[in-house]
BAROPA-594346 format. One line per 5 residues: number of its first residue (from 1); their letters; for each residue x, y, z of N, C-alpha, C, O. Coordinates in nm, 2 decimals. Atoms other than C-alpha are relative to their C-alpha. Last residue first. Layout:
BEGIN
NUM	a	X,Y,Z,X,Y,Z,X,Y,Z,X,Y,Z; ... $
//
This chain:
BEGIN
229	sgarl	-0.03,-0.08,0.11,2.11,4.49,1.69,-0.13,0.08,-0.04,-0.12,0.15,-0.14; 0.01,-0.14,-0.03,2.06,4.37,2.05,0.03,0.09,-0.12,0.06,0.21,-0.10; -0.14,-0.05,-0.01,2.18,4.02,1.99,0.01,0.15,0.03,0.11,0.20,0.05; -0.05,0.05,-0.13,1.82,3.90,2.07,0.15,0.05,0.02,0.19,0.06,0.14; 0.07,-0.07,-0.11,1.69,4.13,1.80,0.06,-0.05,0.13,0.08,0.03,0.22 $
224	gkrgt	-0.06,-0.13,-0.01,1.95,4.00,1.55,-0.06,0.08,0.11,0.01,0.15,0.18; -0.13,0.02,-0.05,1.84,3.64,1.62,0.07,0.14,0.01,0.14,0.16,0.11; 0.01,0.01,-0.15,1.48,3.75,1.58,0.14,-0.02,0.06,0.16,0.02,0.17; 0.03,-0.13,-0.06,1.56,3.88,1.23,-0.01,-0.01,0.15,0.04,0.08,0.22; -0.12,-0.08,0.02,1.73,3.56,1.11,-0.02,0.13,0.07,0.06,0.18,0.14 $
219	kcapr	-0.11,0.06,-0.08,1.45,3.34,1.25,0.12,0.09,0.00,0.18,0.12,0.10; -0.11,0.05,0.08,1.18,3.57,1.11,0.11,-0.05,0.09,0.15,0.02,0.18; 0.05,0.14,0.04,0.84,3.64,1.28,0.11,-0.07,-0.08,0.08,-0.17,-0.15; 0.04,0.08,-0.12,0.96,3.95,1.47,-0.04,-0.15,-0.03,-0.04,-0.23,0.06; -0.11,0.04,-0.09,1.14,4.07,1.16,-0.04,-0.08,0.12,0.03,-0.18,0.15 $
214	vpcag	0.03,0.13,-0.05,0.83,4.06,0.93,0.11,-0.04,0.10,0.12,-0.16,0.14; 0.13,0.01,-0.07,0.82,4.43,0.85,-0.03,-0.13,0.07,-0.11,-0.14,0.16; 0.08,0.11,0.05,1.19,4.46,0.77,-0.13,-0.02,0.08,-0.13,-0.02,0.20; 0.12,-0.06,0.07,1.35,4.80,0.81,-0.10,-0.11,-0.04,-0.19,-0.08,-0.11; 0.05,-0.12,-0.07,1.61,4.70,1.07,-0.12,0.06,-0.06,-0.20,0.12,0.01 $
209	ckair	0.09,0.04,-0.11,1.65,4.36,0.91,-0.06,0.11,0.07,-0.17,0.10,0.12; 0.03,-0.12,-0.07,1.78,4.50,0.58,-0.09,-0.02,0.12,-0.21,0.02,0.12; 0.13,0.01,-0.06,1.92,4.17,0.47,-0.02,0.12,0.09,0.04,0.14,0.19; 0.01,-0.03,-0.15,2.21,4.27,0.25,-0.14,-0.03,0.04,-0.24,0.01,-0.03; -0.12,-0.07,-0.05,2.34,4.20,-0.10,0.00,0.01,0.15,0.10,0.00,0.22 $
204	atcvl	-0.11,0.09,0.00,2.07,3.95,-0.19,0.13,0.06,0.06,0.20,-0.02,0.13; -0.06,0.01,0.13,1.78,4.16,-0.08,0.12,-0.09,0.01,0.17,-0.13,0.12; -0.08,0.12,-0.03,1.54,4.11,0.21,0.09,-0.03,-0.12,0.07,-0.13,-0.18; -0.05,-0.01,-0.13,1.41,4.47,0.17,0.09,-0.12,0.03,0.21,-0.09,0.07; -0.02,-0.13,-0.06,1.31,4.56,-0.18,0.07,0.01,0.13,0.14,0.10,0.17 $
199	aglem	-0.06,-0.10,0.10,1.32,4.26,-0.41,0.04,0.13,0.07,0.14,0.19,0.02; -0.13,0.05,0.05,1.28,3.99,-0.14,0.06,0.10,-0.09,0.19,0.11,-0.09; -0.09,0.00,-0.11,0.99,4.18,0.02,0.14,-0.04,-0.04,0.24,0.03,0.00; -0.04,-0.14,-0.01,0.83,4.23,-0.32,0.10,0.02,0.12,0.19,0.10,0.12; -0.09,-0.03,0.11,0.84,3.86,-0.39,0.05,0.15,0.02,0.17,0.18,0.00 $
194	iaqnf	-0.13,0.06,-0.04,0.68,3.80,-0.05,0.11,0.02,-0.11,0.22,0.03,-0.08; -0.06,-0.06,-0.11,0.41,4.05,-0.12,0.13,-0.06,0.03,0.23,0.01,0.06; -0.06,-0.13,0.04,0.32,3.94,-0.47,0.08,0.06,0.11,0.18,0.12,0.09; -0.11,0.02,0.09,0.28,3.58,-0.35,0.07,0.13,-0.05,0.19,0.14,-0.06; -0.11,0.06,-0.08,0.07,3.68,-0.05,0.12,-0.02,-0.09,0.23,0.02,-0.06 $
189	awasr	-0.07,-0.10,-0.08,-0.15,3.92,-0.25,0.12,-0.06,0.07,0.23,0.00,0.08; -0.07,-0.09,0.09,-0.25,3.67,-0.51,0.09,0.09,0.08,0.20,0.11,0.04; -0.11,0.08,0.06,-0.33,3.41,-0.25,0.08,0.08,-0.10,0.20,0.08,-0.10; -0.11,0.02,-0.10,-0.52,3.67,-0.04,0.11,-0.08,-0.06,0.23,-0.06,-0.03; -0.08,-0.12,0.00,-0.73,3.77,-0.35,0.12,-0.02,0.10,0.23,0.03,0.07 $
184	gnrvh	0.06,-0.13,0.01,-0.86,3.42,-0.40,0.10,0.11,0.02,0.22,0.09,0.00; 0.00,-0.06,0.13,-0.76,3.07,-0.29,-0.06,0.14,0.01,-0.12,0.18,0.11; 0.12,0.02,0.08,-0.70,3.00,0.08,0.02,0.06,-0.14,0.11,0.14,-0.17; 0.11,0.04,-0.08,-0.44,2.97,0.35,-0.13,-0.03,-0.08,-0.21,-0.11,-0.04; 0.12,-0.04,0.06,-0.10,2.99,0.18,-0.12,-0.06,0.09,-0.11,-0.16,0.14 $
179	laaat	0.03,-0.14,-0.04,0.20,2.96,0.41,-0.13,0.05,-0.06,-0.19,0.15,-0.01; 0.07,0.00,-0.13,0.20,2.58,0.37,-0.04,0.14,0.05,-0.13,0.15,0.13; 0.14,0.06,0.01,0.27,2.60,0.00,-0.07,0.01,0.13,-0.19,0.04,0.13; 0.08,-0.10,0.08,0.57,2.83,0.05,-0.14,-0.04,-0.01,-0.23,0.04,-0.01; 0.04,-0.11,-0.10,0.69,2.60,0.33,-0.08,0.10,-0.08,-0.17,0.16,-0.02 $
174	nwlrh	0.10,0.05,-0.09,0.68,2.30,0.09,-0.05,0.11,0.10,-0.17,0.12,0.13; 0.13,0.01,0.08,0.86,2.49,-0.18,-0.11,-0.05,0.09,-0.22,0.00,0.09; 0.05,-0.14,0.03,1.13,2.59,0.07,-0.13,0.00,-0.07,-0.22,0.07,-0.04; 0.05,-0.05,-0.13,1.17,2.23,0.19,-0.06,0.14,-0.02,-0.16,0.17,0.04; 0.13,0.07,-0.03,1.21,2.10,-0.16,-0.07,0.05,0.12,-0.19,0.07,0.12 $
169	egaag	0.10,-0.06,0.09,1.48,2.36,-0.22,-0.14,-0.06,0.02,-0.24,0.01,0.02; 0.04,-0.13,-0.05,1.66,2.25,0.10,-0.10,0.07,-0.09,-0.19,0.13,-0.05; 0.09,0.02,-0.12,1.65,1.89,-0.01,-0.04,0.13,0.05,-0.16,0.14,0.09; 0.13,0.05,0.05,1.79,1.98,-0.35,-0.10,-0.02,0.11,-0.21,0.02,0.10; 0.01,0.11,0.09,2.08,2.18,-0.20,-0.14,-0.04,-0.04,-0.24,0.04,-0.02 $
164	rarph	-0.09,-0.01,0.11,2.07,2.40,0.11,-0.02,-0.12,-0.10,-0.08,-0.22,-0.05; 0.05,0.08,0.12,1.83,2.48,0.39,0.10,0.02,-0.12,0.12,0.14,-0.16; -0.10,0.11,0.03,2.03,2.59,0.70,-0.04,-0.07,-0.13,0.03,-0.17,-0.17; -0.14,-0.06,0.03,1.86,2.93,0.75,0.10,-0.11,-0.05,0.20,-0.08,-0.12; -0.09,0.11,0.01,1.51,2.76,0.72,0.15,0.05,-0.04,0.19,0.03,-0.15 $
159	farrl	0.04,0.13,-0.06,1.23,2.98,0.84,0.11,-0.11,0.00,0.11,-0.19,0.08; 0.11,-0.01,-0.10,1.28,3.36,0.78,-0.02,-0.13,0.07,-0.05,-0.13,0.19; -0.03,-0.09,-0.11,1.62,3.36,0.61,-0.10,-0.01,0.11,-0.07,0.00,0.23; -0.11,0.06,-0.07,1.54,3.06,0.39,0.04,0.08,0.12,0.07,0.02,0.23; 0.04,0.12,-0.07,1.19,3.18,0.31,0.12,-0.06,0.08,0.11,-0.11,0.19 $
154	vravn	0.09,-0.04,-0.12,1.31,3.53,0.22,-0.03,-0.12,0.08,-0.02,-0.12,0.20; -0.08,-0.07,-0.10,1.59,3.40,0.00,-0.08,0.03,0.12,-0.03,0.01,0.23; -0.09,0.10,-0.06,1.37,3.15,-0.18,0.08,0.06,0.11,0.10,0.00,0.22; 0.09,0.07,-0.09,1.11,3.42,-0.25,0.09,-0.10,0.08,0.07,-0.12,0.20; 0.04,-0.08,-0.11,1.37,3.64,-0.41,-0.07,-0.07,0.11,-0.05,-0.05,0.23 $
149	tdvap	-0.12,-0.03,-0.07,1.52,3.37,-0.63,-0.03,0.08,0.13,0.02,0.06,0.24; -0.11,-0.05,0.08,1.17,3.25,-0.74,0.12,0.03,0.09,0.12,-0.01,0.21; -0.12,-0.02,-0.06,0.93,3.03,-0.55,0.11,0.04,-0.10,0.17,-0.04,-0.16; -0.07,-0.05,0.12,0.57,3.05,-0.67,0.14,0.05,0.06,0.15,0.16,0.10; -0.13,-0.06,-0.03,0.35,2.85,-0.43,0.07,0.04,-0.13,0.05,-0.02,-0.24 $
144	earef	-0.11,0.08,0.05,-0.01,2.80,-0.54,0.13,0.06,0.04,0.14,0.19,0.03; -0.09,0.01,-0.11,-0.32,2.93,-0.36,0.12,-0.09,-0.03,0.13,-0.20,0.03; -0.01,0.12,-0.07,-0.50,3.01,-0.68,0.11,0.00,0.10,0.21,0.07,0.09; 0.01,-0.01,-0.14,-0.58,3.36,-0.78,-0.01,-0.13,0.08,-0.09,-0.15,0.17; 0.12,0.07,-0.05,-0.64,3.28,-1.14,-0.02,0.00,0.15,-0.11,-0.07,0.20 $
139	afsav	0.11,-0.01,0.09,-0.41,3.53,-1.31,-0.13,-0.07,0.05,-0.24,-0.02,0.03; 0.03,-0.14,0.04,-0.16,3.60,-1.04,-0.11,0.02,-0.09,-0.18,0.12,-0.10; 0.03,-0.10,-0.11,-0.17,3.27,-0.86,-0.04,0.13,-0.05,-0.14,0.19,0.00; 0.12,0.05,-0.07,-0.19,3.02,-1.15,-0.04,0.09,0.12,-0.16,0.11,0.14; 0.11,-0.02,0.09,0.05,3.24,-1.35,-0.13,-0.05,0.07,-0.23,0.02,0.07 $
134	agaty	0.03,-0.14,0.00,0.30,3.25,-1.06,-0.12,0.03,-0.09,-0.21,0.11,-0.05; 0.06,-0.04,-0.13,0.28,2.88,-0.99,-0.04,0.15,0.00,-0.14,0.19,0.05; 0.13,0.06,-0.01,0.34,2.79,-1.36,-0.07,0.04,0.13,-0.19,0.08,0.13; 0.09,-0.07,0.09,0.62,3.04,-1.38,-0.14,-0.06,0.01,-0.24,0.02,0.00; 0.03,-0.13,-0.05,0.79,2.89,-1.08,-0.10,0.07,-0.08,-0.20,0.12,-0.03 $
129	rgvgp	0.08,0.01,-0.13,0.76,2.53,-1.18,-0.04,0.14,0.05,-0.15,0.16,0.09; -0.05,0.09,-0.10,0.88,2.58,-1.54,-0.09,0.01,0.13,-0.20,0.07,0.12; 0.06,-0.02,-0.13,0.71,2.73,-1.84,0.05,-0.10,0.09,0.03,-0.22,0.08; -0.06,-0.10,-0.07,0.92,2.77,-2.16,-0.05,0.03,0.14,-0.01,0.12,0.21; -0.14,-0.03,0.02,0.70,2.57,-2.38,0.05,0.12,0.09,-0.02,0.22,0.10 $
124	lqrla	-0.02,-0.10,0.11,0.37,2.47,-2.22,0.15,0.03,-0.01,0.22,0.03,0.08; -0.01,0.07,0.13,0.34,2.14,-2.02,0.03,0.10,-0.12,0.06,0.06,-0.23; -0.14,0.05,0.01,0.41,2.33,-1.70,0.02,-0.08,-0.12,0.14,-0.11,-0.16; -0.09,-0.11,0.03,0.08,2.52,-1.74,0.14,-0.05,-0.03,0.21,0.00,-0.12; 0.02,-0.03,0.14,-0.11,2.20,-1.74,0.09,0.11,-0.05,0.14,0.10,-0.16 $
119	epaap	-0.05,0.12,0.07,0.03,2.09,-1.40,-0.01,0.02,-0.15,0.07,-0.02,-0.23; -0.15,0.00,0.01,-0.01,2.44,-1.27,0.05,-0.11,-0.08,0.15,-0.10,-0.16; -0.06,0.10,-0.09,-0.39,2.43,-1.34,0.15,0.01,-0.02,0.20,0.01,-0.14; -0.02,-0.05,-0.14,-0.53,2.75,-1.49,0.08,-0.09,0.09,0.15,-0.04,0.18; 0.06,0.08,-0.11,-0.50,2.67,-1.86,0.04,0.06,0.13,0.13,0.14,0.15 $
114	irgeh	-0.11,0.04,-0.08,-0.44,2.95,-2.12,-0.05,-0.08,0.12,-0.14,-0.03,0.19; 0.01,-0.04,-0.14,-0.73,2.95,-2.36,0.11,-0.05,0.09,0.14,-0.17,0.09; -0.03,-0.14,-0.02,-0.69,2.95,-2.73,-0.01,0.05,0.14,0.00,0.17,0.16; 0.11,-0.09,0.05,-0.87,2.63,-2.78,0.02,0.14,0.02,-0.07,0.22,0.04; 0.09,-0.04,-0.11,-0.62,2.45,-2.56,-0.11,0.10,-0.04,-0.16,0.17,0.04 $
109	rdrvt	0.03,0.11,-0.09,-0.42,2.24,-2.81,-0.10,0.04,0.12,-0.15,-0.05,0.19; 0.03,0.13,0.07,-0.38,2.45,-3.12,-0.05,-0.11,0.09,-0.12,-0.20,0.05; 0.10,-0.01,0.11,-0.42,2.80,-2.98,-0.03,-0.14,-0.05,-0.15,-0.16,-0.07; 0.13,-0.04,-0.07,-0.24,2.73,-2.65,-0.11,0.01,-0.11,-0.22,-0.04,-0.09; 0.05,0.12,-0.07,0.04,2.55,-2.85,-0.13,0.03,0.07,-0.22,-0.06,0.06 $
104	ralqh	0.04,0.09,0.11,0.08,2.85,-3.09,-0.06,-0.13,0.07,-0.15,-0.19,0.02; 0.12,-0.05,0.06,0.10,3.09,-2.80,-0.06,-0.09,-0.10,-0.18,-0.11,-0.10; 0.10,0.02,-0.10,0.36,2.87,-2.62,-0.14,0.05,-0.06,-0.24,-0.02,-0.04; 0.04,0.14,0.01,0.57,2.86,-2.94,-0.11,-0.03,0.10,-0.21,-0.10,0.07; 0.06,0.02,0.13,0.58,3.24,-2.94,-0.06,-0.14,-0.02,-0.17,-0.16,-0.06 $
99	lnaar	0.13,-0.07,-0.02,0.66,3.26,-2.57,-0.08,-0.02,-0.13,-0.20,-0.04,-0.12; 0.08,0.09,-0.08,0.94,3.00,-2.63,-0.14,0.06,0.02,-0.24,-0.01,0.02; 0.04,0.12,0.09,1.08,3.20,-2.92,-0.09,-0.09,0.08,-0.18,-0.15,0.03; 0.09,-0.04,0.10,1.07,3.52,-2.71,-0.05,-0.11,-0.09,-0.17,-0.13,-0.12; 0.13,-0.03,-0.06,1.24,3.36,-2.42,-0.11,0.04,-0.10,-0.22,-0.01,-0.08 $
94	ryygl	0.07,0.13,-0.01,1.51,3.22,-2.64,-0.13,0.02,0.07,-0.23,-0.06,0.04; 0.10,0.01,0.10,1.59,3.58,-2.72,-0.07,-0.13,0.00,-0.18,-0.15,-0.06; 0.05,0.14,-0.03,1.78,3.63,-2.40,-0.11,-0.04,-0.09,-0.22,-0.06,-0.04; -0.10,0.11,-0.01,1.80,4.00,-2.46,-0.06,-0.13,0.03,-0.18,-0.15,0.04; 0.02,0.07,-0.13,1.54,4.27,-2.38,0.11,-0.11,0.02,0.13,-0.15,0.13 $
89	gqwse	-0.04,-0.08,-0.11,1.66,4.51,-2.65,-0.01,-0.07,0.14,0.05,-0.03,0.23; -0.13,-0.06,0.01,1.47,4.36,-2.94,0.03,0.10,0.12,-0.04,0.19,0.15; -0.08,0.04,-0.12,1.17,4.17,-2.81,0.14,0.07,0.00,0.21,0.06,0.10; 0.07,-0.06,-0.12,0.93,4.34,-3.06,0.08,-0.03,0.13,0.06,0.04,0.23; -0.02,-0.15,0.01,1.18,4.25,-3.34,-0.06,0.07,0.12,-0.01,0.17,0.17 $
84	rvaap	-0.14,-0.03,-0.04,1.19,3.89,-3.23,0.03,0.15,0.00,0.09,0.20,0.08; -0.01,0.02,-0.15,0.82,3.86,-3.24,0.13,0.04,0.05,0.15,0.11,0.15; 0.07,-0.11,-0.06,0.81,4.02,-3.59,0.01,-0.01,0.15,0.02,0.09,0.22; -0.08,-0.12,0.01,1.08,3.78,-3.71,-0.07,0.12,0.07,0.00,0.20,0.13; -0.11,0.00,-0.10,0.89,3.48,-3.58,0.09,0.13,0.00,0.13,0.17,0.10 $
79	raral	-0.13,0.06,0.06,0.59,3.58,-3.79,0.11,0.00,0.11,0.11,0.09,0.19; -0.11,-0.09,0.04,0.27,3.65,-3.59,0.12,-0.08,-0.06,0.14,-0.20,-0.03; 0.01,-0.02,0.14,-0.04,3.42,-3.59,0.12,0.08,-0.05,0.14,0.10,-0.17; -0.01,0.13,0.07,0.03,3.28,-3.24,0.01,0.02,-0.16,0.08,-0.05,-0.22; -0.14,0.04,0.00,0.09,3.63,-3.11,0.02,-0.13,-0.07,0.13,-0.15,-0.14 $
74	advtp	-0.08,-0.09,0.08,-0.24,3.75,-3.23,0.14,-0.04,0.00,0.21,-0.03,-0.10; 0.02,0.02,0.15,-0.41,3.44,-3.11,0.08,0.09,-0.08,0.14,0.05,-0.18; -0.07,0.12,0.04,-0.27,3.48,-2.76,-0.01,-0.03,-0.15,0.09,-0.07,-0.21; 0.06,0.13,-0.04,-0.40,3.83,-2.75,0.09,-0.12,-0.03,0.19,-0.10,-0.11; 0.09,-0.02,-0.11,-0.28,4.19,-2.77,-0.06,-0.13,0.06,-0.12,-0.13,0.17 $
69	fralf	0.05,0.14,0.00,0.03,4.13,-2.99,-0.10,-0.01,0.12,-0.06,-0.06,0.23; -0.02,0.06,0.13,0.14,4.48,-3.10,-0.06,-0.14,-0.01,-0.11,-0.18,-0.11; 0.07,-0.08,0.10,-0.01,4.66,-2.80,0.01,-0.06,-0.14,-0.08,-0.05,-0.22; 0.15,0.03,0.00,0.09,4.38,-2.58,-0.08,0.08,-0.10,-0.18,0.04,-0.15; 0.01,0.13,0.05,0.46,4.42,-2.68,-0.15,-0.04,-0.01,-0.20,-0.10,-0.11 $
64	rpwys	-0.02,0.00,0.15,0.44,4.79,-2.63,-0.02,-0.13,-0.06,-0.07,-0.14,-0.17; 0.12,-0.05,0.07,0.28,4.75,-2.29,0.02,0.01,-0.15,-0.08,0.00,-0.22; 0.13,0.08,-0.01,0.55,4.51,-2.17,-0.12,0.06,-0.07,-0.18,-0.01,-0.15; 0.02,0.09,0.11,0.86,4.69,-2.30,-0.14,-0.07,0.00,-0.20,-0.09,-0.11; 0.01,-0.07,0.12,0.86,5.00,-2.08,-0.03,-0.09,-0.12,-0.10,-0.06,-0.21 $
59	evrsv	0.11,-0.10,-0.01,0.78,4.83,-1.75,-0.02,0.07,-0.13,-0.13,0.11,-0.17; 0.12,0.07,0.04,1.01,4.54,-1.85,-0.12,0.10,0.00,-0.21,0.08,-0.08; -0.01,0.02,0.14,1.31,4.78,-1.83,-0.13,-0.07,-0.05,-0.18,-0.03,-0.16; 0.02,-0.13,0.07,1.22,4.90,-1.49,0.01,-0.01,-0.15,-0.07,0.06,-0.22; 0.14,-0.04,0.00,1.16,4.55,-1.36,-0.01,0.13,-0.08,-0.11,0.14,-0.16 $
54	qtqql	0.05,-0.09,-0.11,1.51,4.44,-1.45,-0.14,0.05,-0.02,-0.19,0.06,-0.13; 0.00,-0.14,0.04,1.56,4.14,-1.68,-0.06,0.09,0.11,-0.15,0.05,0.18; -0.13,-0.06,0.03,1.67,3.79,-1.61,0.00,0.14,-0.05,0.10,0.18,-0.12; -0.11,0.09,-0.02,1.32,3.64,-1.63,0.13,0.07,-0.05,0.15,0.09,-0.16; -0.07,-0.02,-0.13,1.10,3.94,-1.60,0.11,-0.10,0.03,0.18,-0.08,0.12 $
49	mfesv	-0.09,-0.11,0.01,1.01,3.92,-1.97,0.08,0.02,0.12,0.19,0.07,0.12; -0.11,0.03,0.09,0.87,3.57,-1.95,0.10,0.12,-0.01,0.22,0.09,-0.01; -0.09,0.10,-0.06,0.67,3.66,-1.64,0.12,-0.04,-0.09,0.23,-0.05,-0.04; -0.08,-0.07,-0.10,0.53,3.98,-1.80,0.10,-0.10,0.07,0.21,-0.06,0.09; -0.10,-0.09,0.07,0.42,3.79,-2.11,0.09,0.07,0.10,0.21,0.07,0.08 $
44	liayp	-0.10,0.09,0.06,0.25,3.52,-1.89,0.11,0.08,-0.07,0.23,0.06,-0.05; -0.09,0.04,-0.11,0.07,3.80,-1.70,0.11,-0.10,-0.05,0.22,-0.08,0.00; -0.08,-0.12,-0.03,-0.07,3.95,-2.02,0.10,-0.04,0.11,0.21,0.01,0.11; -0.10,-0.02,0.10,-0.18,3.60,-2.13,0.09,0.12,0.03,0.21,0.11,0.02; -0.11,0.09,0.00,-0.34,3.52,-1.80,0.10,0.02,-0.11,0.22,-0.01,-0.09 $
39	drtrr	-0.01,0.07,0.14,-0.54,3.84,-1.79,0.11,-0.09,0.00,0.23,-0.05,0.01; 0.01,0.15,-0.03,-0.58,3.91,-1.41,0.00,-0.07,-0.13,-0.03,-0.19,-0.14; 0.08,0.09,0.09,-0.47,4.27,-1.45,0.00,-0.14,0.05,0.09,-0.18,0.13; 0.14,-0.05,0.02,-0.35,4.56,-1.24,-0.09,-0.08,-0.08,-0.20,-0.04,-0.11; 0.08,0.03,-0.12,-0.04,4.38,-1.10,-0.14,0.06,-0.01,-0.23,0.03,0.08 $
34	wpldr	0.05,0.14,0.01,0.10,4.37,-1.46,-0.07,-0.04,0.13,-0.14,-0.15,0.14; 0.12,0.01,0.09,0.13,4.75,-1.45,-0.06,-0.14,0.00,-0.18,-0.15,-0.02; -0.05,0.05,0.12,0.35,4.77,-1.13,-0.12,-0.03,-0.10,-0.22,-0.08,-0.05; 0.11,0.00,0.09,0.22,4.99,-0.85,0.05,-0.04,-0.14,0.06,0.04,-0.23; -0.01,-0.08,0.12,0.49,4.90,-0.60,-0.12,-0.02,-0.09,-0.18,-0.13,-0.10 $
29	gharf	-0.02,0.07,0.13,0.39,4.75,-0.27,0.00,0.09,-0.12,-0.08,0.19,-0.13; -0.13,-0.03,0.07,0.44,4.98,0.03,0.02,-0.07,-0.13,0.12,-0.05,-0.20; -0.05,-0.13,-0.02,0.12,5.01,0.23,0.11,0.04,-0.10,0.13,0.16,-0.14; 0.11,-0.09,0.03,-0.07,4.70,0.12,0.04,0.15,0.00,-0.01,0.23,-0.07; 0.02,-0.01,0.14,0.25,4.52,0.11,-0.11,0.09,-0.04,-0.10,0.17,-0.14 $
24	wrllr	-0.11,-0.08,0.06,0.34,4.60,0.47,-0.03,0.02,-0.15,-0.01,0.13,-0.21; 0.02,-0.14,-0.04,0.00,4.48,0.59,0.10,0.09,-0.06,0.07,0.20,-0.11; 0.11,-0.05,0.08,0.04,4.16,0.38,-0.03,0.15,0.04,-0.06,0.23,-0.05; -0.04,-0.01,0.14,0.38,4.08,0.53,-0.11,0.07,-0.08,-0.08,0.16,-0.16; -0.09,-0.11,0.01,0.28,4.15,0.89,0.04,0.03,-0.15,0.05,0.14,-0.19 $
19	rrfep	0.07,-0.13,-0.03,-0.02,3.93,0.87,0.09,0.12,-0.02,0.05,0.22,-0.08; 0.10,-0.04,0.11,0.15,3.65,0.68,-0.06,0.13,0.03,-0.07,0.22,-0.06; -0.07,-0.03,0.12,0.45,3.64,0.92,-0.09,0.05,-0.11,-0.07,0.15,-0.17; -0.05,-0.13,-0.02,0.22,3.65,1.22,0.08,0.05,-0.12,0.07,0.17,-0.16; 0.11,-0.10,0.00,0.02,3.36,1.10,0.05,0.14,0.01,0.01,0.23,-0.06 $
14	ahepp	0.06,-0.02,0.13,0.34,3.16,1.01,-0.11,0.11,0.00,-0.11,0.19,-0.09; 0.02,-0.14,0.02,0.51,3.21,1.35,-0.06,0.03,-0.14,-0.05,0.15,-0.19; 0.03,-0.08,-0.11,0.63,2.85,1.35,-0.01,0.15,-0.04,0.07,0.19,-0.12; -0.11,-0.02,-0.09,0.62,2.69,1.01,-0.05,0.08,0.12,-0.15,0.15,0.12; -0.05,-0.14,0.00,0.29,2.59,0.84,0.11,0.01,0.11,0.10,-0.05,0.21 $
9	rnpts	0.03,-0.07,-0.12,0.26,2.21,0.81,0.06,0.14,0.00,0.18,0.16,-0.03; -0.11,-0.09,-0.05,0.25,2.07,0.46,-0.04,0.07,0.13,-0.15,0.13,0.13; 0.01,-0.14,0.04,-0.02,1.80,0.43,0.12,0.08,0.06,0.17,0.05,0.16; 0.04,-0.09,-0.11,0.09,1.44,0.47,0.00,0.14,-0.04,0.09,0.19,-0.12; -0.07,-0.13,0.00,0.10,1.20,0.18,-0.06,0.08,0.12,-0.18,0.08,0.14 $
4	kapm	0.09,-0.12,0.01,-0.02,0.85,0.26,0.09,0.13,0.00,0.18,0.14,0.09; 0.01,-0.08,-0.12,0.23,0.57,0.19,-0.09,0.12,-0.02,-0.09,0.18,-0.13; -0.09,-0.12,0.00,0.15,0.34,-0.09,-0.02,0.08,0.12,-0.13,0.09,0.18; 0.08,-0.12,0.00,0.00,0.00,0.00,0.09,0.12,0.00,0.18,0.13,0.08 $
//
């Protein structure tokens, strides 16, 4: 008989972490254009562009790309040269080719509708585990984990300072899933908020613990408090 899977258990201080994080995000989250939509196609385009590209650059390219290719079908019908031309300046052109192929796959196999389930999203060209979770959350408001570099850093510092390697990555994804409480607006907001925290406060160069809204619920932050920092 196969072993029964056990649900992910929220880490210690999870409710306080969520509460403090969401309150901070409501007050300080950036007004990024792709946060104003739930259109799965527009969100997919933003996620492809944000791979290895600064937010400020994507802010200028994203609306222009959508103006030229406003729908999945419009992108699917486009010539490869036209797609590449619209991507000019963003670099990493394999992303543009994958996005173009994704549009054609959605048109041909999904009746022109981007699927909501992460499992189905991961079957699309260029979509990995993070992008699938991000689209499921940001477009369909599903309580799905979306662990990018920023989120992994926050989770590691807050809950699992010793997490390393494949086992550590697995643990971070499980914790990200356990921190969600329900589908809907809160699922969208939580993933946006934890990414924002990693981008603005809990950065790679330095953990700005003194300015961090979740410090009392964070292992690294509480350690600094105990040390009197």
